[in-house]
C-alpha positions as CSV (number, residue, x, y, z in Angstrom):
1,M,0.1,-0.1,-0.1
2,V,1.3,3.4,-0.9
3,K,1.5,6.0,1.8
4,G,-0.1,9.5,1.0
5,K,-3.7,10.0,0.0
6,P,-6.2,7.4,1.0
7,K,-8.1,5.6,-1.8
8,V,-11.2,7.5,-2.8
9,G,-14.3,6.0,-1.2
10,S,-12.3,4.2,1.5
11,R,-13.1,4.7,5.3
12,A,-9.7,6.5,5.6
13,W,-10.7,8.8,2.7
14,D,-14.0,9.6,4.5
15,K,-12.3,10.3,7.8
16,S,-9.7,12.5,5.9
17,L,-12.6,14.8,4.5
18,R,-13.1,16.3,7.8
19,N,-9.5,17.8,7.6
20,N,-10.7,19.6,4.4
21,P,-12.0,23.2,5.1
22,N,-14.1,23.3,2.0
23,F,-15.7,20.1,2.7
24,V,-16.5,21.1,6.2
25,R,-17.9,24.4,5.1
26,E,-20.1,22.9,2.4
27,T,-21.3,20.2,4.6
28,I,-22.3,22.8,7.3
29,A,-24.0,24.8,4.7
30,S,-25.9,21.7,3.4
31,V,-26.9,20.5,6.8
32,T,-28.1,24.1,7.7
33,L,-30.3,24.2,4.6
34,R,-31.8,20.8,5.5
35,A,-32.4,22.0,9.1
36,E,-34.2,25.2,7.9
37,E,-36.3,23.1,5.8
38,G,-37.3,20.9,8.8
39,E,-35.6,17.7,7.9
40,P,-35.8,15.3,10.8
41,G,-32.5,15.0,12.7
42,A,-30.8,17.8,10.6
43,A,-30.8,20.3,13.5
44,E,-29.1,17.8,15.7
45,L,-26.5,16.9,13.0
46,L,-25.8,20.6,12.6
47,A,-25.2,21.0,16.3
48,Q,-22.7,18.2,16.2
49,W,-20.9,19.8,13.4
50,L,-20.9,23.1,15.0
51,A,-19.5,21.6,18.2
52,E,-16.7,20.0,16.2
53,Y,-16.1,23.0,14.1
54,P,-17.2,26.2,16.1
55,E,-15.1,28.5,13.9
56,Y,-17.9,27.9,11.2
57,R,-20.8,29.2,13.4
58,G,-20.5,32.6,11.8
59,Q,-21.7,31.3,8.4
60,I,-24.9,30.0,9.9
61,R,-27.1,33.1,9.7
62,A,-30.2,31.3,11.2
63,V,-28.2,30.5,14.4
64,D,-26.7,34.1,14.7
65,E,-29.9,36.1,13.9
66,L,-32.5,34.4,16.2
67,N,-32.9,37.7,18.1
68,V,-32.8,39.7,14.8
69,K,-35.7,37.6,13.4
70,A,-37.7,37.9,16.5
71,E,-37.2,41.7,16.7
72,D,-38.2,41.9,13.0
73,G,-41.4,40.1,13.7
74,W,-42.3,42.3,16.7
75,V,-41.2,45.5,14.9
76,K,-43.7,44.7,12.1
77,A,-46.4,43.8,14.7
78,A,-45.8,47.0,16.7
79,G,-46.1,49.0,13.3
80,G,-49.3,47.5,12.6
81,G,-48.7,47.8,8.9
82,N,-47.4,51.4,9.0
83,K,-44.1,51.6,7.6
84,L,-43.3,54.8,9.5
85,A,-44.4,53.3,12.9
86,E,-42.2,50.2,12.0
87,Q,-39.3,52.4,11.5
88,A,-40.0,54.2,14.7
89,A,-40.1,50.8,16.5
90,R,-36.9,49.7,14.8
91,D,-35.0,52.8,15.8
92,E,-36.2,52.5,19.4
93,A,-35.0,49.0,19.6
94,T,-31.7,50.0,18.1
95,A,-31.3,52.8,20.7
96,L,-32.4,50.4,23.6
97,R,-29.8,47.8,22.3
98,A,-27.1,50.5,22.1
99,E,-27.8,51.8,25.6
100,L,-27.8,48.2,27.3
101,L,-24.9,46.6,25.4
102,P,-21.5,47.1,26.9
103,A,-18.5,47.7,24.5
104,D,-17.1,44.4,25.3
105,A,-20.3,42.4,24.9
106,T,-20.4,38.8,25.4
107,I,-22.9,36.3,23.9
108,L,-24.8,36.2,27.1
109,D,-24.9,40.2,27.0
110,R,-26.3,39.9,23.6
111,V,-28.9,37.3,24.5
112,L,-30.1,39.1,27.5
113,V,-30.3,42.4,25.7
114,G,-32.2,40.8,22.8
115,A,-34.6,39.5,25.3
116,V,-35.2,42.9,26.7
117,V,-35.6,44.4,23.2
118,V,-38.1,41.7,22.1
119,A,-40.0,42.0,25.5
120,H,-40.2,45.8,25.0
121,L,-41.5,45.4,21.4
122,S,-44.1,42.7,22.4
123,Y,-45.3,45.1,25.2
124,A,-45.5,48.0,22.9
125,H,-47.6,45.9,20.5
126,A,-49.9,44.6,23.3
127,A,-50.3,48.1,24.7
128,M,-51.3,49.4,21.2
129,M,-53.8,46.6,20.9
130,A,-55.3,47.3,24.3
131,S,-55.5,51.0,23.7
132,G,-57.6,50.4,20.6
133,G,-60.5,49.3,22.7
134,S,-63.3,46.9,21.7
135,A,-67.0,46.9,21.7
136,M,-66.9,43.4,23.1
137,P,-65.8,43.3,26.8
138,A,-64.3,39.8,26.6
139,V,-61.8,41.0,23.8
140,Q,-60.9,44.0,25.6
141,A,-60.4,42.0,28.9
142,A,-58.1,39.5,26.9
143,R,-56.1,42.6,25.3
144,D,-55.7,43.9,28.8
145,R,-54.6,40.6,30.3
146,R,-52.0,40.2,27.3
147,M,-50.7,43.6,27.9
148,S,-50.2,42.8,31.7
149,V,-48.4,39.6,30.8
150,T,-46.0,41.2,28.3
151,Q,-45.4,44.0,30.8
152,Q,-44.3,41.4,33.3
153,R,-42.1,39.7,30.7
154,F,-40.4,43.0,30.0
155,F,-39.9,43.6,33.7
156,T,-38.3,40.3,34.1
157,A,-36.1,40.6,31.2
158,V,-34.9,44.0,32.5
159,K,-34.4,42.4,36.0
160,D,-32.4,39.6,34.5
161,W,-30.3,42.0,32.5
162,Q,-29.7,44.1,35.5
163,L,-28.7,41.1,37.6
164,I,-26.0,39.9,35.2
165,A,-24.8,43.4,34.4
166,G,-24.4,44.1,38.2
167,K,-22.5,40.9,38.7
168,K,-20.2,41.8,35.7
169,A,-19.7,45.3,37.3
170,R,-18.5,43.7,40.5
171,G,-16.1,41.4,38.6
172,M,-18.1,38.3,38.9
173,R,-18.4,35.9,36.4
174,S,-21.9,34.9,35.5
175,P,-22.6,31.2,34.8
176,L,-24.4,30.5,31.6
177,K,-27.2,28.5,33.2
178,L,-30.0,30.8,31.9
179,L,-31.9,27.9,30.4
180,D,-31.3,25.5,33.3
181,A,-34.7,24.3,34.7
182,K,-33.2,24.8,38.2
183,S,-32.1,28.4,37.6
184,K,-34.3,31.0,39.4
185,L,-32.7,34.0,37.6
186,G,-36.0,35.4,36.4
187,S,-37.9,34.9,39.6
């Protein structure tokens, strides 16, 4: 057997492909498309590839822009079809993000600030809907309840951001256990 390149189609050749940056990039792009289309198991496969090759995470727009997508949806909802109102909501979200994000923002900072911005936009939409009134008392009551719930979510998101920002200001390193079921960060 000749040393050097493995024979095409062999197990050694399959293993060597993971050392080829073009192969890795194209595979991640392909798996991303499959995951976006909802193919069963593709999201898990993508997570495995990104765990092994985290340097390619930047090419996955769907992963990096989750908050942006959520914000866009709430900007459109808060604007109620009025392009000027949408731009005002977008500008307000940008200003809020700029005020809350530190210069040396970590991913945790971006996630928390994204949660605050989305909560603010959803509250603005709920408040707008509640202010419109309704001839049906049950509809108005539902709108008022929704406004109260979104206001509480906004309050909780701000409180969580303040907690982590305060810990960072005191030099404490905050754990990334925000999504842990045992975590009581928001309560």
